[in-house]
C-alpha positions as CSV (number, residue, x, y, z in Angstrom):
1,M,4.9,-1.5,27.5
2,K,4.2,-0.7,23.9
3,L,1.3,-2.5,22.2
4,K,2.3,-4.8,19.3
5,I,0.0,-4.2,16.4
6,A,0.1,-6.7,13.4
7,E,0.8,-5.3,10.0
8,K,-2.6,-6.6,8.7
9,D,-4.4,-4.6,11.4
10,I,-2.5,-1.4,10.6
11,Q,-3.3,-1.9,6.9
12,R,-7.0,-2.5,7.7
13,T,-7.2,0.7,9.8
14,I,-5.5,2.7,7.0
15,K,-7.9,1.3,4.4
16,D,-10.9,2.2,6.5
17,Y,-9.6,5.8,6.8
18,L,-8.9,6.1,3.1
19,Q,-12.3,4.7,2.3
20,V,-13.9,7.6,4.3
21,R,-11.7,10.1,2.3
22,E,-12.7,8.4,-0.9
23,N,-16.4,8.6,0.0
24,Q,-15.9,12.3,0.5
25,G,-14.5,12.6,-3.0
26,K,-11.1,13.6,-1.7
27,L,-9.0,10.7,-3.2
28,M,-9.1,7.3,-4.8
29,F,-7.1,4.3,-3.6
30,I,-6.6,0.6,-4.2
31,R,-5.3,-2.2,-2.0
32,N,-2.5,-3.5,-4.3
33,N,-2.6,-7.3,-3.8
34,S,0.3,-9.4,-4.7
35,G,1.3,-12.9,-3.8
36,A,0.3,-16.4,-4.9
37,M,-2.8,-18.5,-4.5
38,P,-2.7,-22.3,-4.4
39,I,-5.1,-24.2,-6.7
40,K,-5.5,-27.8,-7.7
41,G,-4.6,-28.5,-11.3
42,Q,-6.4,-30.9,-13.6
43,N,-3.9,-33.6,-12.7
44,G,-4.9,-33.2,-9.0
45,K,-1.5,-31.7,-8.0
46,M,-1.3,-28.3,-6.3
47,R,0.1,-25.4,-8.2
48,Y,0.3,-21.6,-7.5
49,I,-1.1,-18.7,-9.5
50,K,1.0,-15.6,-9.0
51,F,-0.6,-12.2,-9.1
52,G,0.5,-8.6,-8.6
53,K,4.1,-7.4,-8.9
54,K,6.6,-8.5,-6.3
55,G,7.8,-5.6,-4.2
56,S,5.0,-3.2,-5.1
57,A,3.5,-1.1,-2.3
58,D,0.5,-2.3,-0.3
59,I,-1.8,0.7,-1.1
60,L,-1.8,3.2,-4.0
61,V,-3.5,6.5,-3.5
62,W,-4.4,9.3,-6.0
63,T,-5.4,12.8,-4.8
64,Q,-5.6,16.3,-6.2
65,E,-5.5,18.1,-2.8
66,G,-2.9,20.8,-3.0
67,Y,-2.4,20.3,-6.8
68,V,-4.0,22.3,-9.6
69,D,-3.2,20.6,-13.0
70,C,-2.3,17.1,-11.9
71,C,-2.7,14.6,-9.1
72,R,-0.4,13.2,-6.4
73,C,0.5,9.6,-6.8
74,I,1.2,8.1,-3.3
75,A,2.5,4.6,-2.5
76,L,2.0,3.3,1.0
77,E,4.0,0.4,2.3
78,C,2.4,-0.7,5.6
79,K,4.8,-2.1,8.2
80,S,4.5,-3.1,11.9
81,A,6.7,-1.3,14.4
82,T,9.6,-3.7,13.6
83,G,8.9,-4.4,9.9
84,K,11.5,-3.8,7.3
85,Q,11.4,-3.5,3.5
86,S,12.5,-6.4,1.4
87,P,15.1,-5.8,-1.4
88,E,12.3,-6.0,-4.0
89,Q,10.3,-3.3,-2.1
90,K,13.3,-1.0,-2.1
91,E,13.8,-1.6,-5.8
92,W,10.1,-0.8,-6.5
93,Q,10.3,2.3,-4.3
94,G,13.3,3.6,-6.3
95,K,11.5,3.1,-9.6
96,F,8.3,4.7,-8.3
97,E,10.1,7.8,-6.9
98,K,12.2,8.2,-10.1
99,L,8.8,8.6,-12.0
100,G,7.8,11.3,-9.5
101,G,5.6,9.3,-7.1
102,E,5.7,9.7,-3.4
103,Y,6.5,6.6,-1.4
104,Y,6.1,6.2,2.3
105,I,6.6,3.4,4.8
106,V,3.7,3.8,7.3
107,R,3.2,2.3,10.7
108,S,-0.1,4.0,11.7
109,V,-3.2,5.7,10.4
110,E,-2.0,8.9,12.0
111,E,1.1,8.9,9.7
112,V,-1.2,8.4,6.7
113,M,-3.4,11.3,7.8
114,K,-0.4,13.6,7.8
115,I,0.7,12.4,4.4
116,V,-2.7,12.6,2.6
117,V,-3.9,15.9,4.1
118,N,-0.7,17.6,3.1
């Protein structure tokens, strides 16, 4: 029986690993938040404030390991074992890769370790 791990738990483990690497001076990363937050307007009605860019990757990483005059730009899209990309995520991936970025769909911290320590 395969253990089902939620996407948020996979993402948390990956962020913990990346934070260790950042503390060692090996890379920099950000958790790229996107979505909407409900707030109550002045009229008392609920409305949403959108933030981030729809379809953008969950985590962005910059590292110079293996490079001399530039840095690697890596986008990580965290997914559960059965998770799939949305059309917006596929579109964002295409644009990112066209600019020379590396885009990966990751389902475990072990996959990220192999990508980052290339």
